[in-house]
Phi, psi and omega in degrees: 000316180296323179296320180296316180295318179297313179298318179296318178298314179299316179300315180295320179297315179296320180299316181294321180289331180288341178252034183298144178285162176285133179247114179259117181274328180203178183296326178300317175302313182299315182294319179296314180297313180302312181295335177283342183257314189260162184295165184302326182280356179272151181203158174228164172227173185288356179262358179097005177282136182230136170240116175249118181236099179269010173102340179207160179295325182289325178279331178131119176214098189225150173226130183195170173260127188303327181283351179270356185235153167263145183249143175215136179250138177233125177259122182252135176279174172299134183201157176290158176138335177273201179305324177225273177237130176286131179286165172302146184199164175247133174245123177256122182260140177240126180234124180298137180287329181233249182278174181302120189230000184253135182240145166263113185303336179284336180229069190282012178271351184228135175261156182235155178279334182209166177195172179207160172234151179244132178236119185284334176276106187301316180298316179294323178297319178294320177296321179299316180297315179298320177298313182300320176296316180294321180293319178298315179296319180298314181294319180296326180283333186254000000 
């Protein structure tokens, strides 16, 4: 019985550590991580401003301050609906906490209450979501 409890405890500890959150120590860490996930035209600054440019409005092209939005991740399986079959993907939704705070840089005359980006690489999409949560927490603390 003690061996079973010990093994279960070790397994749980390893499981929790394998899903460790992203730890950002400074802005340089954040910028390096961000540049590894998002496209070349995307950028962040030390004040929490983010420009995500996935190349088109439908894939995601948004500008906002990370502390002004709530984040939500949606994992979609392969399903019909695209030109043929939509691949598995991650959709990250951004919802303004107060007034309209999201801009499409291509059409900067209008602000939006919400927006989203789609990432077809599910593993990368999950990392992007975890990064955005960690970056928001980092900006709020500093």
